[in-house]
C-alpha positions in Angstrom: 93.7 -80.4 -78.3 93.4 -78.3 -81.5 90.3 -76.3 -82.2 87.9 -77.3 -84.9 89.2 -74.5 -87.1 92.8 -75.5 -86.5 92.1 -79.0 -87.6 90.2 -77.8 -90.7 93.2 -75.6 -91.6 95.6 -78.7 -91.3 93.3 -80.6 -93.6 93.2 -77.8 -96.1 97.0 -77.6 -96.0 97.3 -81.4 -96.6 95.0 -81.3 -99.6 96.6 -78.1 -101.1 99.8 -80.1 -101.5 98.1 -82.0 -104.4 97.1 -80.4 -107.7 95.6 -83.5 -109.2 92.2 -84.7 -108.1 93.3 -88.3 -108.5 95.9 -87.7 -105.8 93.3 -86.1 -103.6 91.0 -89.1 -104.0 94.0 -91.3 -103.1 94.5 -89.3 -100.0 90.9 -89.7 -99.1 91.1 -93.5 -99.6 94.3 -93.7 -97.5 92.6 -91.7 -94.7 89.6 -94.1 -94.8 91.9 -97.1 -94.7 93.8 -95.7 -91.7 90.6 -95.4 -89.7 89.9 -97.9 -87.0 87.2 -100.4 -88.1 83.9 -99.8 -86.4 83.0 -102.4 -83.7 80.5 -104.9 -85.1 78.1 -104.2 -82.3 77.6 -100.6 -83.8 76.9 -101.8 -87.3 73.2 -101.8 -86.7 70.2 -100.3 -88.6 69.8 -97.4 -86.2 73.4 -96.2 -86.8 73.0 -96.2 -90.6 72.8 -92.7 -92.1 69.8 -92.0 -94.3 70.6 -90.2 -97.5 73.9 -91.9 -98.3 74.1 -94.1 -101.4 76.7 -96.3 -99.8 76.2 -97.7 -96.3 77.6 -95.5 -93.5 77.4 -96.4 -89.9 77.9 -93.6 -87.3 78.3 -94.1 -83.6 78.5 -91.2 -81.2 79.6 -91.6 -77.5 79.4 -88.8 -75.0 82.0 -88.8 -72.3 83.7 -86.1 -70.2 81.7 -83.4 -71.9 82.8 -84.2 -75.4 81.5 -86.4 -78.2 83.6 -89.1 -79.7 82.5 -90.3 -83.2 83.4 -93.6 -84.8 82.1 -94.6 -88.2 82.6 -96.9 -91.1 81.5 -97.2 -94.7 81.5 -99.9 -97.3 82.8 -97.4 -99.9 86.4 -96.3 -100.0 86.0 -92.6 -100.8 83.1 -92.2 -98.4 85.2 -93.8 -95.7 87.8 -91.1 -96.3 85.2 -88.4 -96.1 83.8 -89.8 -92.8 87.4 -90.0 -91.5 87.8 -86.3 -92.2 84.6 -85.4 -90.5 85.5 -87.4 -87.5 89.0 -85.8 -87.4 87.3 -82.4 -87.4 84.4 -82.9 -85.0 85.3 -85.8 -82.7 86.5 -84.9 -79.2 84.7 -81.6 -79.1 81.8 -80.4 -77.0 78.2 -80.5 -78.4 78.2 -76.6 -78.5 81.5 -76.5 -80.5 80.1 -79.0 -83.0 76.9 -77.0 -83.3 78.7 -73.7 -83.8 81.3 -75.2 -86.3 81.4 -73.7 -89.7 82.8 -76.6 -91.8 84.5 -74.5 -94.4 87.2 -77.1 -95.2 84.7 -79.1 -97.4 84.5 -76.2 -99.8 88.1 -75.1 -99.5 89.6 -78.5 -100.5 87.2 -78.7 -103.4 85.3 -81.7 -102.0 81.9 -80.3 -102.8 82.5 -79.7 -106.5 84.4 -83.0 -107.0 81.7 -85.3 -105.5 78.9 -86.7 -107.4 75.5 -85.3 -106.4 74.6 -88.5 -104.5 77.9 -88.4 -102.6 77.5 -84.7 -101.9 74.0 -85.4 -100.4 75.6 -88.2 -98.4 78.2 -85.8 -97.0 75.5 -83.4 -96.0 73.5 -86.2 -94.4 76.6 -87.2 -92.3 77.2 -83.6 -91.2 73.5 -83.3 -90.3 73.6 -86.6 -88.3 76.7 -85.5 -86.4 75.0 -82.2 -85.5 71.8 -84.0 -84.4 73.9 -86.1 -82.0 75.5 -82.9 -80.7 72.1 -81.3 -80.2 70.8 -84.5 -78.4 73.8 -84.6 -76.1 73.6 -80.8 -75.4 69.9 -81.2 -74.5 70.8 -84.0 -72.0 73.5 -81.8 -70.4 70.9 -79.1 -69.8 
């Protein structure tokens, strides 16, 4: 399995292939559409992320020492952003997730091309994923 940084570098490379932001948005939408839909049983209030304008459900499962994230959103671009975060962080240990520097967000220009509300939503998603990592790490202890 690739490291978190190797996956980030892959994503940066994919996005660097496009100069136009409309193409990058399309790539985000495609990534979101390619994602497995979240099982209905996880679309519950407690899995909704606070701070997102659109509705985002995030489910975290801890097995064999790694966290597997699944998520869904009712907004296309947000779904793509979630898909990227899952691609980067899912399948890693709680410690790796807590130590991760998510530089790809800045490098692909996501931060500057998102509306302030979407940007806050992105930060809320990252924060929630880290909180899960912290909770699972505490359980390991």
